[in-house]
NUNUMI-772718 format. One record per residue (C-alpha): x, y, z; residue in one letter. Coordinates in steps of 0.1 Angstrom, whole numbers, padded with zeros to 4 digits, always signed. Each point is the difference from the previous one (the first is absolute). Layout:
BEGIN
XYZa;...
This chain:
BEGIN
-0065+0112-0354m;+0006-0037-0004n;-0013-0024-0026n;-0010-0035-0007s;+0033-0013-0014a;+0017+0005+0033i;-0019-0026+0020s;-0035-0013+0001s;+0001+0010+0036n;+0008+0037-0007n;-0032+0017-0012p;+0002+0032-0021g;-0003+0014-0035p;+0002-0025-0028t;+0025+0010-0026s;+0000-0030-0023g;+0029-0023+0006s;+0022+0026+0015g;+0010+0006+0036g;+0003+0030+0020g;+0008+0056+0042s;-0007+0009+0022t;+0013+0016-0012s;+0005+0012+0004q;-0006-0028+0009p;-0007+0005+0009g;-0008+0020+0007g;+0016+0037-0004s;+0015+0024+0025s;-0006+0037-0005g;+0024+0029+0002g;-0003+0033+0017g;+0006+0019+0032s;-0032-0006+0019g;-0038+0005+0000s;-0013+0035+0004s;-0036-0011-0009g;+0002+0018-0033s;-0011-0020-0031a;+0024+0019-0024a;+0023-0022-0019t;+0029+0004-0025t;-0011-0030-0020a;-0013+0007-0035h;-0010-0034-0012f;-0011-0033+0015a;+0002-0034-0017y;-0018-0032+0010v;+0011-0034-0014y;-0030-0022-0009n;+0021-0031+0003v;-0025-0023-0018s;-0013+0026-0024g;+0027+0002-0011p;+0001+0038+0000t;+0013+0031+0019i;-0026+0027+0007d;+0013+0035+0002g;-0015+0029+0021f;+0007+0037+0004n;+0005+0009+0036v;-0016+0032+0014n;+0030+0015+0019q;-0022+0019+0023s;-0023-0029+0011t;+0017-0032-0012g;-0031-0009-0020a;+0003-0021-0031l;-0013+0006-0035t;+0003-0027-0027p;+0027+0009-0026m;-0010+0005-0036s;+0013-0029-0021g;+0002-0023+0030s;+0001-0030+0005p;+0034-0009-0014f;+0009-0035-0011a;+0021-0021+0024a;+0009-0036+0006p;-0017-0021+0026n;+0022+0007+0030g;+0007+0005+0037d;+0020+0031+0007g;+0003+0037-0010l;+0027+0026+0008a;+0009+0035-0012a;+0033+0018-0001t;+0017+0026-0022g;-0031+0008-0020g;-0006-0036-0010f;-0025-0027+0012l;+0011-0036+0003y;-0025-0029+0000a;+0008-0036+0009a;-0016-0022-0026g;-0007-0037+0001t;-0015-0011-0033e;+0008-0018-0023p;+0033+0001+0019s;+0015+0021+0029p;+0011+0035-0010k;+0004+0036+0010i;-0016+0026-0022v;+0010+0037+0003s;-0021+0030-0011y;+0011+0036-0003s;-0024+0024+0017i;-0009+0029-0023a;-0006+0035+0012s;-0038-0007-0001d;+0004-0033+0019g;-0004-0022-0030h;+0021-0032+0000l;+0022-0008-0030v;+0015-0036-0001p;+0039+0002+0001a;+0014-0035+0006q;-0010-0036+0007t;+0026-0021+0018l;-0004-0037+0005s;+0008-0012+0035i;+0007-0034+0014p;-0028-0004+0026d;-0034+0013+0009v;-0001+0030+0023i;-0023-0001+0030r;-0014+0028+0021y;+0015+0031-0015g;+0029+0017-0018l;+0022+0023+0021f;+0020+0030-0013a;+0032+0009+0019h;+0000+0036+0013s;+0030+0008-0023s;-0021-0007-0030g;+0027-0024-0013r;-0014-0034+0010y;-0032-0022+0001l;-0005-0030+0022y;-0027-0026+0007a;-0006-0033+0017a;-0010-0030-0022t;-0024-0029+0004v;+0030-0023+0005n;+0014+0019+0029g;+0028+0019-0018d;+0007+0037-0002i;+0005+0015-0035v;+0018+0033-0006g;+0002+0022-0031y;+0021+0031-0007q;-0016+0029-0018i;+0028+0008-0026t;-0020+0027-0018a;-0035+0014+0005p;-0023-0029-0005g;+0028-0025-0007q;+0008-0028+0025v;+0025-0028+0001i;+0005-0028+0026p;+0025+0005+0028i;+0018-0027+0020a;+0005-0003+0037g;-0035-0002+0013v;-0011-0030+0023p;-0014-0032-0014k;-0020-0028+0016s;-0011+0021+0030i;-0030-0022+0009g;-0037-0004-0005p;-0024+0030+0003n;+0028+0025-0009a;-0010+0037-0001s;+0021+0031+0003m;+0002+0038+0004t;+0027+0027-0002l;+0010+0027+0024s;-0005+0035-0015p;+0036+0010+0009d;+0011-0027-0025g;+0022-0018+0026k;-0020-0031+0008w;-0022-0027-0015a;-0023-0020+0023f;-0011-0035-0010v;-0027-0021+0016n;+0000-0037-0004y;-0013-0032+0016q;+0026-0021+0018q;-0001-0034-0015t;+0007-0016+0033s;-0034+0010+0012g;+0012+0030+0019g;-0026+0024-0014g;+0004+0033-0019e;+0032+0020+0004h;+0016+0032-0014v;+0036+0003-0011n;+0019+0033-0007t;+0023+0004-0030y;+0023+0030-0007a;-0003+0015-0035i;+0031+0012-0019s;-0007+0034-0015s;+0027-0006-0026n;-0011-0034-0014t;-0035-0006+0014g;+0012-0033+0014s;-0010-0012+0035w;+0022-0012+0028s;-0012-0020+0031g;-0022-0009+0016p;+0010+0023+0028v;+0007-0020+0031v;-0008+0014+0035y;-0013-0012+0033n;-0035-0012-0007g;+0003-0003-0038s;-0020-0008-0020p;-0030+0015+0018v;-0033-0019+0001g;-0032+0014-0014v;-0024-0029+0007g;-0004-0038+0003g;-0002-0026-0026v;-0028+0009-0025p;-0029-0025-0001p;+0002-0025-0028q;-0037+0001-0009v;-0025+0028-0004g;-0003+0030-0022n;+0017+0026+0022q;+0031+0016-0015p;+0032-0012+0014k;+0025+0026-0011i;+0013+0026+0025v;+0002+0035-0016h;+0026+0026+0010l;+0004+0038-0001a;+0025+0025+0013v;-0008+0036+0012d;+0014+0029-0020p;+0028+0007+0025s;+0012-0036-0003s;-0003-0004+0038q;-0028-0026+0002y;-0010-0032-0017l;-0036-0012+0001f;-0013-0035-0008a;-0036-0011-0006a;-0008-0036+0009n;-0034-0009-0015p;-0003-0035+0012y;+0004+0008+0036q;-0016+0035+0000n;+0032+0016+0013l;+0021+0031-0009v;+0036+0005+0011f;+0023+0030+0003a;+0038+0000+0002f;+0025+0028+0004r;+0027-0001-0027i;+0035+0004+0014g;+0029+0017-0017s;+0014-0034-0009d;-0033-0012-0014g;-0009-0020+0031s;-0037-0002+0010l;-0011+0005+0036t;-0037-0008+0009p;-0020+0031+0009v;-0034-0015+0004g;-0025-0026-0011l;-0037+0006-0003a;-0032-0016-0013n;-0006+0011-0036g;-0035+0010+0010t;-0023-0008+0028s;-0023-0020-0023s;+0002-0038+0000p;+0009-0013-0034g;+0019+0031-0011a;+0030-0004-0022a;+0024+0029-0002p;+0015-0002-0035f;+0013+0032-0016s;+0020+0026+0019v;+0013+0035-0004a;+0015+0026+0023a;+0007+0037+0002n;+0023+0017+0025s;-0022-0007+0030s;-0027-0026-0008f;-0002-0034-0016a;-0032-0012-0018y;-0011-0035-0007f;-0026-0011-0026g;-0020-0031+0007d;-0004-0030-0023f;-0032-0015+0015s;-0019+0030+0013q;-0007+0035-0015a;+0022+0018+0026k;+0031+0020+0004l;+0020+0002+0032s;+0024+0027+0011g;+0027+0000+0027y;+0023+0027+0013g;+0035-0012+0006f;+0024+0028+0010t;-0007-0001+0037s;+0007-0038+0004g;-0025-0029-0002t;-0024+0005-0029p;-0032+0017+0012a;-0032+0001-0021p;-0007+0034-0016t;-0033+0016+0010p;-0030-0018-0015g;+0020-0030-0013s;-0010-0022-0017p;-0017+0020-0028y;-0027-0014-0022a;+0015-0003-0035n;-0022-0004-0031v;+0010-0036-0007g;+0024-0028+0004a;+0026-0012-0006p;+0021+0031+0004a;+0028-0012-0022y;+0024+0030+0002t;+0002+0033+0019i;+0021+0028-0014t;+0008+0033+0018s;+0003+0032-0019d;+0034+0017+0001p;-0009+0023+0028g;-0015-0027+0022g;-0034+0017+0001h;-0021-0024-0021l;-0003-0037-0004l;-0011-0018-0032y;-0014-0034+0005v;-0007-0025-0028a;-0029-0023+0006t;-0014-0028-0022d;-0036-0004+0012s;-0013+0025-0009p;+0028+0009-0024a;+0013+0035+0008g;+0025+0023+0017i;-0011+0015+0034s;+0018+0032+0009v;+0005+0010+0036w;+0010+0032+0017n;+0025-0006+0028v;-0007+0024+0029a;+0027+0013+0023s;-0009-0026+0026d;+0001-0028-0025g;-0037-0005-0004s;-0014-0006-0035l;-0029+0014-0019s;-0009-0006-0036q;+0002+0030-0023i;-0030+0012-0020s;-0007-0023-0030g;+0018-0030+0014s;+0001-0028-0011p;+0011+0006-0036f;-0004-0026-0027s;-0002-0006-0037t;-0020-0027-0020p;+0034-0015-0009e;+0008-0008+0037m;-0031-0020+0006v;+0008-0037-0002g;+0036+0006-0009n;+0016+0000+0035n;+0014+0034+0005p;+0029-0008+0024a;+0028+0026-0001y;-0002+0038+0002v;+0030+0022-0009v;+0001+0038+0003l;+0021+0024-0022q;
């Protein structure tokens, strides 16, 4: 999910001179109403951003099983980049070379991507591009610790918006609540106070942010000061559950995962803290959640970890951690129903697809992992479902 231009201490896909999700980054949070154990999905297409390809691979999604089949005509040309989002029948890619940009693509009825617009932007986006639930705005954190925002004025057409925070601090990352009310931004306090998360309120009329929200205990802490040496990633990734009631944070350099309850005023109350996995040297990196469970992909080890959170302190799901096909697990994306997880890994390059059982346990579906020759060596880092 990250890349070499961010910091020599932040390992990840190399995308030339650009910077970078989670997505989604950081990671991505999934929608849906729970996990019945069924693998059925409403997604028709999946796209993976090969951030140093630079290309986007398209897949047809089997709606009964969630399995992936490479799309005819794929891969599609894209800039080197570090973020992917979809809304309103369009795909948006955060590009970095030869200068920062956002490139939009219309999604045809057969899933093919048709370039629509290229917009130059002032700074390199890192760790994901985030679409507001209204379909009207896009946001991202930048390598210089700012937030950038863009209004979608027409399908596939974006313009900058004012009123988003600047100079937040080092190691900035973000996520949005699915209800469209809140943005959560992680940053490192420059005074040496470690990693913290602020809440901002989003205007549905203008897309601008207000805040940060001040409450007893704000901003909440999600780890100590990152080490100054070594190759472990130092960015904390965030995700919110589909009901917008819980925020999750993955701290890779301390092998910790955090859960917070989101108040009606955007305040964050700690629910629990847990080791990312029971394995020494693990580094929880990517994160996604459905209505009952949160899942963390590891940067250093080929593992996924699951936690139930609705009953209080996060509790490991049965069988957690689960052996993934490779590492790092750059992003995790939940299907719209919350029954499947799609995990992008770099070594080996591929997408592992997991069925989520009713108790939160994971099992790979038949045929997983899925890959293409284009993904090998080109750092597949972001997966979006449509």
